[in-house]
C-alpha positions, 0 to 999 in steps of 0.5 A: 155035141153041144151041151147046155146046162140048165141051172138055177136055186133049188126048187124053181123047176129045173129037173121038171124042165129037163124031164119035159125036154127029154121025155124019157129022161129020169130026173127025180123032181121032188119038193126039197132041195139038192133032189138032183146030185149027179147032173143028168144028161139028155140029148134032144133035136133041135125042131125044124119045120124046114126038114120036112118040107125039103125031105117032101121036095127031094123024097128022102127016106130019111130026115136027121135033125141036129142035136143039142145035149141038156144037163140037169145040174143041181140047185145052186145056193148061197155060199156055193163058190165056198162049197155050200150045198155041195157047190163045188161039185155043182160048179164043176158041172157047169164048167163043162157046158158051152151055154147055160139056161138059168131057170128063174122061179116066177110063180108063187106056191106055198106047196112048193118050198122056196129056199130063201122063203119068198119069190123074188127073181131079181134076188134069185138072179142076183143069188146065182149070178154072185156065185158064178162070179166069186167062182170065177174070181177064185179061179182067176186068183189060183191062176195068177198065182201059178203064172206070175213068175213066169211072166218075167221070161214069157211075153205070152204070160204077160199078155195072159196077165194083163187079160186076167187082171182086166177080168178080175176088176170087172168081176169085183164090180159084180159084172160078168166076164160075158160083159168085157169086150175081148177080141179072139185072141184074148178069148183064146188065151183064157179058154182053158180057164172054163170061166162060168161068166163068160158062158153065153146065158139066157133065162127061162122064167118059169110060170104057172099055166095061167101066165104062160101066155102073157107072163106076169110081173116076176117075167117083167123083172127077169126081162129087165135083168136080161137086157142088161145082160144083153140076153133073152128070156123064154117063158115056160111052164114046167108042169105044163109041159110035163103034163103035154108029154102024156097028151095025144097031138089033138089033146095038146092042141086043145089044151094049149089053145085053152091057155092062150098059146099055140105051142109048147114053149120048150119049142122056143127054148130049145133054138133059142139055146142053140142060137144063143151059141152062135150056131147056123143051120145048113142042109144036105137033101137028097133021096137018101136023106135029108140032114141038118148040119151044125156049124159056127156063124161065119164058117166058110164052105170047106169048113162046113163040109168038114163038119160032114167028114174031114175028107170033105174039107181036105179035098174041097173043089166046090159047093152047089148051093141054093137057098132054102127058100129058093128050092122051096119056091122051086119046088124042085132041085131040077126046076130051081137049076133051069132057073139058074137059082143053083150057085157055085161056090168055092173056097172063100164062100161063107155058108148062110142059114138055110143054105141047101148044099152038095159038096163037090170034093177030090181026095 
């Protein structure tokens, strides 16, 4: 299952946000640094209204959404790359995730301690990013030292050293590996290092309830940094989301309306994280179940079939395919077929977002 790690300084709302994401989780949220030491893990579904629509059309008995795993990683502090605040342990937890959700404190509350003594999102982001950069530099230096002698006889190692030299120069300039233009072969060559700044990242600006609808000046700081990092910002209020868990659907709607927002912003955070990983969704739908399947962008029909079962890919013959929009507009698969909207796609077909597919295979 795909993993997203929730990171940030201590006391920015990471564990509160995590608890809201996975309502049954038991992460402790306390007003002191390092209340989270072992990472908490929770699995959440990716909200997708299309599932219920397809289920209705197919009269499905079951709906199966796609899922993503969130990991609540303890707060990083300045010096984490040198072991401060149990930093080495925390950094290793980040190394295991596929994407990073960086929670940034964008609210002032004198009752909640800030480790730096004041709220400054730009400074806080720089602190975290610097520690990740230093950790990556250390990782690269160790790797170079280990393989340098092998470069005399190995062309493959020579190529890796060239890539590592390019990355080290970028990191020395205070930039992330994400900002280096690498081709697929180069990315594959360094994948085993698990470099932290190579991971896709998005920022979750944590605000008080009054700023949930429109943000504030702190959020603007985060947005400016996100533009430089070619990523996005989702405004959340961890405390509001925690309160929403306890409310009925009717009370939730009324509360959110009073704040000037249409729905809990965590509903934006989850799919934003999903898309951050370059993922797509296709569907299978029938009387038994309507199922959302996760694939990487650019996957062919046989590869997408293989996500269901390896036999589907191995014995792939064809895929009967219709777009979500065409099926919904037709209101039934039978009507869609009569209109000629169901296509027969072969092995070269690249699956599109929202495709509804039926695979024919033989093994």
